[in-house]
N, C-alpha and C positions, 0 to 999 in steps of 0.2 A: 390154451391148455398146456403147451410146452413151457411157457414162462411160469405158470403156476407150479408145475412139477419141479422146475429148477429152483424156484424160490422156496418151495417146501423142503427140498433136499438141502439147500443152503442153511435154512433155519435149523434143520436137524443136526447138521455138522456143527454149527455154532453152539447149540445146546450141549452136544456131547463134549466139545472142548471146554465149555464153561464148567461142566461137571467133573472135569479131570479125566475123561475117558479118551486119552490121546490116541491110543491105537485104533479105536473105533472111528474117531474123527478123521484120522489120516486115511483109513480105508475108504470111508465115504468120500473124502476129498479127491482121492485118486479116481474113483468112479465118476465123480462130477466132472473132473478135468478131462476125462476121456470122451465126454460128449462133444460132438462136432458143432452143435448148435449153441454152445455156451457163449454168452455175451462176453466181450473183452473186459468190461468193467468187473464182472463177477469172476472172471478167470484171474484177474489181478489179485483180487481179495483172496481167492482160493489158494493161489500160489504163495501169497504172503503168509496165510495161516498155516499152510503145510510147512513152510520154512520155519515158522515159530515152533510148531509142534516137533519137528525133526530136531531143532536146536535143543529143546527141552529134553528130548530123548537121546541126546548126544550122538545123533546121526548127522554128522557135520557135512558130509558130502551131499547127502540128500537135501539138507537145508540150503546149501549154496546153490544147488541146481534149481530149486523152487524160487529162491530169492532172485537169482539172475533172470529167471523167466518173468518174474513180477516186475523187475526193473526194465526189462525190454518192453513190456507193455506200458509201463508208467515210469519213464526215466526221471521225472521230477519229484519222486517220493523220497524224502529224506529218511523217513522211518525205515523203509525197506533197505536203503543203503546202510543205515546203522546196524540193522540185523545182519546184513551180509558181513560187515566188519566183525561182529561178534562170532559169526560162524567160522571166520578165519582165526580169530584170536583165541577162542576156547578149544580149538582142535589141537591136540598134541602134535599132530602132523601138519598143522596149518602153516601159514606164512604171515609173519608180522608185517612185512612190507605191503602185502595186499590188504591187510587189515588197516594199515595207515591210509591207503588209497581210498578204501571204502568209507572210513570215518571222515576223511577230508571231504569226500563228496557229500556226505550227510551234513557236515558243518557248512559247506558252501550253499547247500540248498536251504538250510535253516540255521542262519547264523545266530539267532537268538536262543537256540536251545543249548543250555549249558551242559547237559549230559553228553550231547554229541561232541562238544568242544573238549570236555574232560576225557572222553574215550579216545579222541584224536591225540590229545597230549600224552596220555599213558602209552598208547601204541607208538608214538614218536620216540618216547624215551626208550622203549624196548628195541627200537631200531638204531639206537645210538645217537639220536638227534636230541641231545640233552637240553640245549638252550631253547629250542623250539618247543619241545615237550613241556618243559618246566614253565615257560611263559604261558602256554595254553592252559595248563592245570591251574596256575595261580589266577589267571583271568577268569576261569570258570568258577573258582571258589569265591572270588570277589563279587562276581555277578549273582551268585546263588549261595549266600552265606549260611542259609538255613535249610537247604535242600540236601537231605541225608543221602540220597542216591548219588548225587554229584560229589558230595564230600567223601563218600566211600572210595570212589574212583580216584579222586585227587590224592587222598591220604595213601592209598595203596601204591599209586604211581610214584609219589615222592619217597616213600619208604624203600621202594625197589632200587632207587639210585642212591640211597643213603642220605637224602636230604631230610634228616630227622628234625632239625630245627624248624624248617619251613613247614613240615607236616604238623609239628606241635603248635605253631602259631595259627595255622588254619583251624585246627580242632579246638584250640582254646577259645577262639572267637565264636565258633559254632556252639560250643558247650555253654557259653554265656547266654546265647540266644535260646538254646534248647537244653536246659540243665538236667532234665530227667530222661533224655533220650538214651535208650539202651545201646543202640548201634554206635553212637558217638562215644559212649563209655568204653565199649569194647575196643574201638579204634584207638582211643587214648591210652588204653593199657598196652596196646601193641607198640605205640610210640615210646612209652616208658621202658618197655622191654628192649626196644632198639637202642635207646639211650644207655641203658645199663650195659648192654653188650658192647657198645662202642667204647664206653669208659673202661670196661674190663680189658678190651683190646689194647687201649692206650697204656694201662697199668702193666700189662704183660710186656709191651714193647719197651717201656722204661726199665723194667727189671732185666730184660734181655740186654739192653744197652749197658746197664750197670755191671752185668756179669762180664761183658767183653771189655769194659774200660779198666783193665787191670794190667799191671806190669809184673810178671813173675808171681802171680797170686796175690799181689798187693795193689790196692787202688791208689792212683796217683792224683793227689789233690793239691791245689795251690795254697800256699800259706799267705793269708791276707794280712797286711800290716797297714797302718794308717800313716799317711804322709801329710804333715802340716807345714805351712809356710812355703819355703822354696822347694825346688825340685830335688828329688833324691839323688844322693851321690852316685856317680856312675860306677864306682868300684864297690858298691855295696853288694854283699853276698846275697844271692837269691836262695831263699829257703823253700824247700819242697817237703810237704808232709807225705809220709808213706804209711797209710793206715790199712789194716786188713779190712776188706769189704765185708759187710754184714747185712743181713736181711732180717726183717721181723719174723719171729717164729712164735707159735703159741706157747704160753707159759703155763706149766702144770705144777701144782703144789707138790713139794717133795715130802713124803711121809717117811719118818724114821721107823725102821723095822723094830718092833718090840716083841721079845720072846716071852713066853709064859714064865712066871715065877712060881 
């Protein structure tokens, strides 16, 4: 009878979660977890579900508490470890270093899961481990070239560290395989925007350098001359051009003022 009641309560919780009634599902889950006769296997699932629901509701401390309890009951669950990493990563007050540790645990428990590997790589980049993180991201993209969830994490991680060319290469290959995927199109637009911003920054730096490369308001430029045959005479005078620096400006047509006659 007890097992039947527990099973019925668990079925009700899963139905509520499937219908999007997260608050109701969480309330029922807490009541279920308060039962002293709850089997450990069901307690693991209940803690994991409560962690997922709390994560969706942005209650990150509650999510971590439930996920740690689930890992204590089932230490070998890679999915729970990955959820714990997300609970640290998405929390504005979280810890990137602990997110890396959780994602690394998930990757070691399930090395074939490319999403776990990509999440680990992005978290490593955020902790300053550039080579390690980039290697993990590119490895995940190579192993799952058409998995949109993996590619999203890979592209976001590469763009965060300014690896625009690498992100473009990954998304170009993915769009060839999935030409009509909307998510990939949006990610590709983000890459184009990053490229344009990078090029704009370079243009601004070149202009700034040109403004400072002046001598008393005049730009100092070498006068280039051709030398054919033997070496130039040592006493030849060195000519230096001194031109006023100029920058391109918009050209507007000049209209001559005409009065009434």
